C-alpha positions in Angstrom: -11.4 18.5 -0.1 -11.8 15.6 -2.4 -13.9 12.6 -1.7 -13.4 9.0 -0.4 -15.8 6.6 -0.8 -15.8 3.0 1.1 -17.9 -0.5 1.3 -16.7 -2.9 3.7 -18.5 -6.4 4.6 -17.5 -9.9 4.8 -16.2 -10.5 1.2 -13.8 -7.3 1.7 -13.2 -3.8 1.7 -13.3 -1.1 -1.4 -11.7 2.0 -1.3 -12.3 4.9 -3.7 -10.4 8.3 -3.6 -10.5 11.3 -6.3 -7.3 12.7 -7.5 -8.5 16.2 -7.4 -6.1 19.0 -5.5 -7.2 22.7 -5.6 -5.2 25.7 -5.1 -6.1 27.8 -2.0 -3.2 30.4 -1.6 -4.5 33.0 -4.0 -7.6 33.6 -1.8 -9.9 31.3 -3.3 -10.6 27.4 -3.9 -9.0 27.0 -7.3 -9.2 23.5 -8.7 -6.5 21.8 -10.4 -6.8 20.2 -13.6 -3.4 19.5 -14.7 -2.3 17.5 -12.1 -3.5 14.5 -10.6 -2.6 13.8 -6.7 -3.2 9.9 -5.4 -4.9 9.7 -2.1 -4.1 6.4 -1.2 -1.1 4.1 0.3 -1.2 0.6 0.8 0.9 -1.2 3.3 1.5 -5.2 3.7 2.6 -6.0 7.0 5.2 -8.7 7.9 2.0 -10.9 9.7 0.1 -10.1 6.4 -2.2 -7.8 7.3 -3.3 -5.7 4.5 -4.1 -2.3 4.7 -5.6 0.8 2.9 -5.4 4.4 3.6 -6.9 7.3 1.5 -7.8 10.8 2.8 -9.7 14.2 2.4 -8.8 17.4 3.5 -5.1 18.6 3.2 -3.1 17.8 0.1 0.7 18.3 1.4 2.3 17.8 4.8 5.7 18.7 6.1 7.5 15.6 7.2 11.3 14.3 7.8 12.6 12.0 5.0 13.4 8.8 6.3 17.1 7.2 5.4 16.0 4.4 2.8 19.3 3.3 1.3 18.6 4.8 -1.9 21.2 6.4 -4.0 20.9 10.1 -4.7 20.8 9.5 -8.5 20.3 6.9 -10.7 17.8 4.3 -11.4 15.4 6.0 -9.6 15.4 8.7 -11.8 15.2 12.8 -10.5 17.0 11.2 -7.5 17.0 14.2 -4.9 17.1 11.3 -2.0 18.1 13.7 1.5 17.3 11.5 4.5 16.8 14.1 7.5 15.4 17.0 5.7 12.0 18.6 6.2 9.9 18.8 2.8 6.2 19.5 2.3 5.4 16.7 0.1 1.7 15.0 -1.0 0.1 13.6 2.1 0.3 9.9 0.5 4.3 10.3 0.5 4.3 11.6 3.9 2.3 8.1 4.9 5.4 6.7 3.5 7.8 8.6 5.4 6.1 8.3 9.1 5.1 4.7 8.1 8.7 3.6 7.1 10.4 0.7 9.3 7.1 -0.2 10.9 6.2 -3.7 10.7 2.9 -2.9 9.1 0.5 -4.6 11.9 -3.0 -2.5 11.9 -2.6 -1.2 15.3 0.8 0.4 14.2 -0.2 1.8 11.9 -3.2 3.5 13.5 -1.2 5.0 16.8 1.5 5.9 14.2 -0.9 8.1 12.2 -3.2 9.6 15.0 0.3 10.5 16.8 2.0 12.2 14.0 0.0 14.4 12.2 -1.1 16.4 15.4 2.5 17.3 14.8 1.9 19.0 11.5 0.7 22.1 10.7 -0.9 21.3 7.3 -2.8 18.6 9.4 -3.3 20.1 11.9 -4.8 23.2 11.2 -7.7 22.0 8.6 -10.4 19.3 8.9 -8.5 16.1 8.1 -9.5 12.7 7.6 -7.7 9.5 7.1 -10.3 6.6 5.7 -9.5 3.3 5.4 -9.8 -0.6 5.8 -7.8 -3.5 6.2 -7.6 -7.5 6.3 -5.8 -9.5 8.6 -4.2 -12.9 7.5 -6.8 -14.3 9.7 -9.3 -12.9 7.5 -10.8 -10.3 9.9 -12.1 -7.4 8.1 -12.1 -4.0 9.6 -12.4 0.0 8.8 -11.2 2.7 10.2 -11.5 6.9 10.2 -9.0 9.0 12.2 -10.0 12.7 11.9 -9.4 16.0 14.1 -13.3 16.9 13.8 -15.2 18.2 16.9 -18.5 16.2 16.9 -20.1 16.5 20.1 -22.4 14.3 22.0 -26.0 15.2 20.4 -24.8 15.7 16.8 -26.6 13.6 14.7 -25.3 10.7 12.4 -26.1 13.4 9.7 -24.6 16.6 10.9 -22.4 18.8 9.6 -21.9 21.1 13.0 -18.0 20.3 13.2 -17.5 22.0 9.8 -18.1 25.6 11.7 -16.0 24.3 14.6 -12.1 24.5 14.7 -10.4 21.6 14.0 -9.2 19.7 17.2 -5.7 19.8 18.6 -5.9 15.5 18.7 -6.7 13.1 15.6 -9.1 10.6 17.4 -9.4 7.3 16.0 -12.6 4.9 15.1 -12.5 1.4 14.1 -15.4 -1.0 13.2 -14.7 -4.8 13.1 -17.0 -6.5 10.6 -18.7 -9.7 12.0 -18.2 -8.2 15.7 -19.6 -4.7 15.8 -21.1 -4.4 12.5 -22.2 -6.8 9.8 -21.1 -4.1 7.2 -20.3 -0.7 6.9 -20.2 2.4 4.0 -18.7 5.4 4.5 -18.2 8.7 2.8 -15.9 11.8 3.3 -15.0 15.3 1.9 -17.2 17.2 -0.4 -19.5 14.2 0.1 -21.2 16.8 2.9 -22.3 19.4 0.0 -22.7 17.0 -2.8 -24.8 14.1 -1.3 -28.4 13.1 -3.1 -30.4 10.2 -1.5 -30.1 8.1 -4.1 -26.3 8.5 -3.6 -26.6 7.6 0.2 -29.1 4.6 -0.8 -26.9 3.1 -3.6 -24.2 2.6 -0.7 -26.5 1.5 1.8 -27.6 -1.2 -1.1 -24.2 -2.2 -1.8 -23.1 -2.9 1.6 -26.2 -5.1 2.0 -25.1 -7.0 -0.5 -22.1 -9.2 -2.5 -20.8 -8.9 -5.8 -20.4 -11.3 -8.5 -17.4 -10.0 -8.9 -15.3 -7.4 -6.7 -14.3 -5.2 -9.5 -18.4 -4.5 -10.0 -18.1 -2.4 -6.7 -15.5 -1.0 -8.1 -16.8 0.3 -10.9 -20.1 1.4 -9.1 -18.0 3.4 -6.4 -16.2 5.0 -9.3 -19.6 6.1 -11.3 -21.0 7.6 -8.1 -17.5 9.4 -7.7 -17.7 10.4 -11.4 -21.5 11.8 -10.9 -20.7 13.6 -7.6 -17.3 15.1 -9.2 -20.1 16.7 -11.9 -21.6 18.4 -9.5 -19.0 19.5 -7.0 -15.6 21.7 -8.6 -13.8 20.2 -5.7 -14.0 16.2 -6.6 -12.3 14.9 -9.7 -14.3 12.7 -12.0 -10.9 10.5 -12.2 -10.2 8.2 -9.6 -8.5 5.5 -7.9 -10.2 2.0 -6.7 -8.6 -0.5 -4.2 -10.3 -3.7 -3.3 -8.7 -6.0 -0.2 -10.3 -9.6 -0.6 -10.0 -11.3 2.6 -10.5 -15.1 0.8 -7.1 -14.5 -1.3 -3.2 -13.2 0.1 -1.3 -13.5 -3.0 -1.6 -10.4 -3.2 -5.1 -9.9 -1.8 -5.8 -6.7 -3.2 -6.9 -5.0 -6.6 -6.0 -1.9 -7.9 -7.6 -0.3 -10.8 -7.7 3.3 -12.2 -10.8 4.9 -14.0 -10.1 8.2 -15.9 -14.0 8.7 -16.4 -13.6 10.7 -19.1 -10.7 13.0 -18.1 -7.3 13.2 -19.7 -4.2 11.6 -18.1 -1.7 14.4 -17.2 1.9 13.2 -18.7 3.5 13.4 -15.3 0.9 10.6 -14.3 2.3 6.9 -12.9 -0.2 5.2 -14.3 -0.7 1.5 -12.6 1.7 2.7 -9.7 1.0 2.0 -6.5 2.5 3.6 -3.7 2.6 0.9 -1.0 5.1 0.1 2.0 5.9 -3.7 1.7 7.1 -4.8 5.2 8.4 -1.5 6.4 10.3 -0.9 3.0 8.3 2.2 0.9 8.2 0.8 -2.9 6.4 3.8 -4.0 9.6 5.0 -6.1 9.9 1.6 -7.5 6.4 1.1 -8.7 6.4 4.6 -10.4 9.2 4.2 -12.2 8.0 1.2 -13.7 4.6 2.6 -14.8 5.0 6.1 -15.2 3.8 7.3 -18.3 6.5 8.7 -20.6 6.8 12.5 -21.6 7.1 14.3 -24.6 10.6 13.4 -26.3 
C-alpha cells in the first residue's frame, strides 16, 4: 500500500513518499525489489502556486495520452509518444496526463483529480488517496487529501473501519489552510495504518509544532521515519523521495531530495529527476532524460 508522510506549518510543506510497488496478480502481495516507482508530482502554475501531490493505493492507472507536441522518436529516447491512445501507466504519469494544459491553480488541480479518479477503474476499485500540499504566490500554505474512503459519522480519527468497507464511487476532497483552519498539520497514509507506533506519531506532532533551522532537517527526519516503517512493513520501501515547498521563496521555491536509505538504486532509475508540470506543460520526460542513471553498455 506504500507510505506518505507530511508536515505543514507556517514555514512550509514537507512531503515524503516511498518507492515500493507490489505485484498482486499472483494472488498474494509480492513486493518488488527490482523497481522504484516515484509517487509524487509537482505542479508550478501560471499564478505562481506550487503544489506537490503524492498518493497511496493503486500503483498504475489507465489514462489517455495527451498531445504534448513531442516527436515519436529522438531526443527523448525510446519515443513511443502516441496522443489519444489509452494506456496503463504509473499513477504519477497519469497525473501528468490529466493535468496537461491546466493553468495549475490549486482549485483546478483538486477539482480535476477528484473528477477524473472515479472514471479510472484501477483507482475507484481500491482504497486510494491523493495527498499533498501547496503554497500560493501570496505565501498561503495549505494541505489536502482526495480519497474514496467510506469514513462515517461516529468513526474516530484513528479508526480503520473504512478498510473493511468498499471504496466509495466518488472521491472526496478535504483541504486545510494553515493559519486559518489549522496552525499546523501532520499526516500519514498507507501502510502507516498497520505499522505506526506511538513514538512515530509523537515525532510527527513534535515536528509540526516546531520550526527547523534548516528545512532539509525535516526531510531527513521524515526519511528516517520512512526507513524505520519500511524495516517492519514489507509494503514500504526504505528508499524514499522528499519534497519541501518554501513559502518564503519562489525561485524555484522547492527542494527535492532522494534518500536511498541503504537500498541499491535500480539501473533504470532517473536519479535527480523531478516529475513535474510547469505552467501546463509536463516536463517529466525532459528531466528524466537529463538525470537518468546510465545502464550497462
